[in-house]
C-alpha positions, 0 to 999 in steps of 0.5 A: 381505624380508617377515616372516609372523608367527604367533599363537604369537609365531613369525615366518616370514621370506621373501626377497621384495619381495612375496607375489603369486603366491608358492608356499605349497603344503603349507606348515604355516601354522597361525595365520599372520597375513596381514592386509592382504597382497596374496597375489593368485595365490598357491598354498596348495594343501593348506597347513594354514591352520587359524586363519590370518588374512587379514582384509582381504587380497587373494587374487584368482586364489589356489589354496587347493585342499584346504587346511585352513581350519578357523577361519580368519578372512577378513573383508573379504578380496578373493577373486575367482576363487579355487580353494577346491575341496576346502577344509575350511572348518569355522568359517571366517569369510568375513564381507564377503568378495568371493568373486565367481566362486570355486569351492568345489565339495566344500568343507566349510563346516559352521559357516562365516560368509558374513554379507554376502559376495558370492557372485555366480557362486560355485560352491557345491556344497559339503559340509555347506551347512546348517551355514553362516551366509548372512545378508545375503549376496548371490548371482546367477543364476550362483551354483550351489547344491547341489540342493534348497538354498534360499539365502533360507531361509538369510538370502541374497539375490538380487542387485539393484541395491539390494543391489549399492549396499549392498555398494559401500558396504561396499567390496565390488565387484560385477562 
């Protein structure tokens, strides 16, 4: 049995041994706390994850297509190859998250925080990118940005060996 707690004091008991590959599609998970959980491969398609917390969680291969992530926190989360297409991530915090090879096409990232995040190979063809924060984030030649957007002007840096070394020191793995 796994219990998901909510900031409201409510709980959700799930008759599962683990959350990897679980189906949460379309669920109301506003203010749910998934901190430290492994939800790799889980399906959160079109779920309400407003103010949800996934700090230091593992979401590799998860599907969050069309989910509401407003003000969610995903600090230090492992998010390799995650489908974040069409999410509303207004004000979401991805500080130090590893988003390598993830898909954010058509996501609304106004006010989202990607400070020191790994954005290598990410499809970042998003909406309202000018309102996002990228200080210290790294990207590589495979990262796709909206036409005319200059990530360096927003604090991101092209991945180099020294950037890889710095990110590995804070436990962000580079592929």
